[in-house]
C-alpha positions in Angstrom: -17.9 -37.6 4.3 -15.0 -37.8 6.6 -13.1 -40.5 4.7 -9.7 -39.6 3.4 -7.7 -41.5 1.0 -4.5 -40.6 2.9 -3.2 -38.4 5.9 -2.0 -35.7 3.1 -5.5 -35.1 1.6 -8.7 -33.3 3.0 -11.9 -35.3 3.4 -15.1 -34.1 1.7 -16.5 -32.7 5.1 -13.1 -30.8 5.5 -13.4 -29.3 2.0 -16.9 -28.2 2.7 -16.0 -26.7 6.0 -13.2 -24.7 4.4 -15.5 -23.2 1.6 -18.1 -22.2 4.2 -15.3 -20.5 6.4 -13.8 -18.7 3.6 -17.0 -17.7 2.0 -18.0 -16.2 5.2 -15.9 -13.2 4.6 -18.0 -12.1 1.8 -21.3 -12.1 3.5 -20.8 -8.3 4.9 -19.9 -7.1 1.5 -22.8 -8.8 -0.2 -25.3 -7.6 2.7 -23.8 -4.1 2.0 -24.6 -4.2 -1.7 -28.1 -5.6 -1.1 -28.6 -2.7 1.3 -27.3 -0.2 -1.2 -24.8 1.1 1.2 -21.6 -0.4 -0.2 -18.8 1.9 -0.7 -15.9 1.1 -3.2 -12.7 1.0 -1.4 -10.1 3.6 -2.5 -7.8 1.2 -4.0 -10.4 0.0 -6.3 -11.0 3.3 -7.8 -7.3 3.3 -8.9 -8.2 1.6 -12.1 -4.4 1.4 -13.1 -3.3 -0.3 -10.0 -6.2 -2.8 -10.1 -5.4 -3.6 -13.7 -1.6 -4.1 -13.0 -2.1 -6.5 -10.2 -4.7 -8.5 -12.0 -2.5 -8.8 -15.0 0.5 -9.6 -12.8 -1.3 -12.4 -11.1 -2.7 -13.8 -14.5 0.7 -13.8 -15.9 2.0 -16.0 -12.9 -0.8 -18.4 -13.3 -0.4 -18.6 -16.9 3.1 -20.0 -16.5 1.3 -23.4 -15.6 -0.5 -23.4 -19.0 0.9 -24.8 -22.0 0.4 -23.9 -25.8 -0.7 -27.4 -26.4 -3.9 -27.3 -24.2 -5.4 -24.0 -25.7 -4.4 -21.8 -22.6 -6.4 -24.0 -20.3 -4.7 -23.8 -16.7 -3.2 -27.0 -15.5 -3.6 -27.6 -11.8 -0.3 -27.6 -10.0 -1.0 -30.7 -8.3 -1.0 -32.5 -11.7 2.8 -31.9 -11.7 3.5 -33.2 -8.2 3.8 -36.9 -8.0 
């Protein structure tokens, strides 16, 4: 699990640790939802703002997709050799 093909890539163990650390930030929100005391942040109540930023991010990511692959996103790592 600690084997890496080269120094520039992460091992499986490093990937797993990364996912665990990143996902820990969701635990307090999930607990609040379970307990029924979750309060929607003020910015989430501004639907037009959430929609605008969501569409902006999607457009930025869609630049990486091509019409020949039916809109499926392509990983940027595929372009880096």
